N, C-alpha and C positions, 0 to 999 in steps of 0.2 A: 504493500500500500504506500509506504514511504517513497519507494522508487518511482511509483506511478505519479505521486504528488510532485516530486522533483522534476519528472519528465514534463508534466503539465506546465510547471513554472518555466522551464527552459523554453518550451514551445511558445509560451506567451511572450517571453522576453525577446526571442528571436523574431517574433512577428512585428515587434516595434521597429519603425524605420531607424536606420543607423543615424545616431545623433552627432557623430564626429563632423559631418559636413556642416551642421548648424554651428558648432563651436568654431570651425575654421572660418566661417563667415565673419566672425568677430575677432579674428586674429589670435584665437586661443588654440592650444594644442588639442588634438582629438583625445577623447577619453575612451579607454578600452575597458568597458564595464560589463560586457556580456560574459556569462559563465562559459567555460570551455567544456566541450562534450567529447569524450573519447569515442571514436567511431567503432571501437571493438565491441562486439556483442556482449551485453551484460556488464559493461564497464560502468563504474559509478559516475554520476553527474556531479560536477564540482560547482558549488555555489559559495559565495564569500564566507557565510557563517560556517559551512562545513570545512572550508580551507583553514579557518582560524582554529577550529576544533582539532584538525589534523596537526597543526603546528604545535598545539599544546601537548600532543602525544609524542613529540620528538624526544629521542634519547639525548643525553648530554653531548654525546659525540656528534650526532646529527645536527644538533642546535649549534654547536661550535663551528661545524662545517658550513652551515647556512649563514651564520654571522660573518665568517671569513669571506664568503662569496659576496655578501652585501657590501662589506667594507672594500673589497677589491673593485666592485662595480662603482661604488661611490668615488673612490680615488680616480678611476678612469674618467668618470663623468665630470668631476670638478676641475679637470685640466682645462675645460672650456673657459674657466674664469680668467685665464691668461690669454687664451686664444686657441687656435686649432693648429697644433704643431708649430711650424715657423711663422705662421700667420698670426701675429699678435694684435690685440686691440690697440687702436690709437696710432699705429704705424702709418707713415706717409705713403703716397703712391710710389715714390722712388724706392722706399724700403721694401714694400710688398713686391714690387717688380723684381727686386733682387733675389727673392726666394720663390717667386711664382713666374716661371718663364712663359712668354707668349701672351702676356696680359695686354689688352688694348682697350682704349676708351670707346664706349658706345653711347649713343643718345646724348651727345654733348648739349648741355643746357646753356644756350646763349643768353636767353632772357631769364634773369633770376630776380626775384623780389628783393628790393634793397634792405628790407627788414628781416630777411632770412639768411642763414649761412649758405655758403656755396656748396652744392652737392654734386659729386661726379660719380659716374657709373662705369665700371670696367668689366670685361669678360675675359676669361682665361680657360685653357683646356683643363680637363679633369684628370683624374688618376684612379686606377682600379675600377670600381663600380660607379665612380662619380664621372659622368660624361662631360660635364662643364661646370664652371664656377662663375658666379657673379659677385662683384665686390662694390660696395658703396662707401664713399669717403665724404665726410663733411668737414669743410675747411681743411682738407688734406689730412684727415684722420680716419682710419678705418673704423666704422661703427656697425657695419652690417655686411653679411655675405651669405650666399645660398649655394647649396650643393644639389645639382640635379642628378638623380640616381638612374641607372640603367633600368629599362622596363623589366629585365629578368628578375629584379628584386621582387616585384609584385607577382610576376608570373610564377616564380619558383618557390617563394616563401609565402605569398599570400598577403593581402592587405591587412587583415585582422592581426596576423601574427607579427607583421612589421610594426604595426601600431603598438602591439604588446611589448615588443623588444624596446621600442623607442621610449614609451612611458615608463617601463621598468628602469631604464637607465637614468632618465632625467627628472621624472615627476613622482613616481610612486614612493620613493624613499624620502621621508620628511626632512631629514638632515640635508640631503642634496637639494631639494626644492627650496628650502629656506636659504641656503648659501647662494643659490642662483638669484633669488629674489633680492637679497641684500646687496649683491654685486650688480644689480640691474641687468643681468644677463638673461635674455629670453631665447629659448630654443623651442621651435615648433616644427611640426611635420604636416605638410599638405599633400593629400593624395587625391587624384582624379583619374579614374580609369586605371591605366597601368603607369601613370606618371606619378612620381613622388619627389618632393623637394623638401630638403631640410633647411630651415632658416635660422640663422644665428644673429643675434642683435645685442649690442651693448648700449642700452637705451640712454644711459647717463651721458655718454659722449655726445650724442646728438642734442640732448636737452640742454647741456651746458653751452654748447656753441650757439644754439638757438637763443638762449637767454642773453648771451654776450652780444649777438647781432642785434637783438631788439633793444638792449640798453644803448648801444652805439647809435642806433637809428633815432632813439628818443632824444639823444643829446644834440642832434643836428639843429633843430630849431633854436635851442639855447645858444649854440655857438654862432649861428647866423645873426641872432638878435644882438649879441655882443658886438659882432663885427659891424653891424649897422648903427650901433649906439642907440638902439631902439628906446631904451629907458629915458635917455636924455631928450630924444625927439618927441616923445609922447606928452 
């Protein structure tokens, strides 16, 4: 009876439209919330409550192994706080070009608002399963980049499991998620059909340059008023 009840719950959840697309529309990472179902006949259906109960039954040795795995995954994920390999946050176009061969500017922005910082966009070849990379600089500081993954990732791994691996690395662990939030580093995954893009952002870099540009713009009338000796003339 319990297995039938769980199966009914799983069918009901699977009937709900995938919500990750809704989250992506707001720039948030997709959530991997559906229970996993083992296709093997007679296998148990895993739901969050049951998973917690199973964790409580772990032996000390198994628990230590699990904690070590989580710690290793956290260490790997938190490398993004400095950047991705040799691609470090805040580096200039020239500095990134030195470690990313073949980078070229695309969509040069000739007309830019005078109250906003200057943004430039570059494209570079990929590596491994990354077919191409996009880089965004604000006032010549790297603040955002994207990795476009080969279609075989979705074809061979599947969309749901790709999301699961991504969320497990960056979002499921509370300590990792808190460290990313405090460092204003945002990592999200967008998927559409067989296309998948990982987006990395250091929000603070853009925000600070935007504030500086706005402050400078606000000073212009004051500087011009002084040059015209406006107070004496009025």
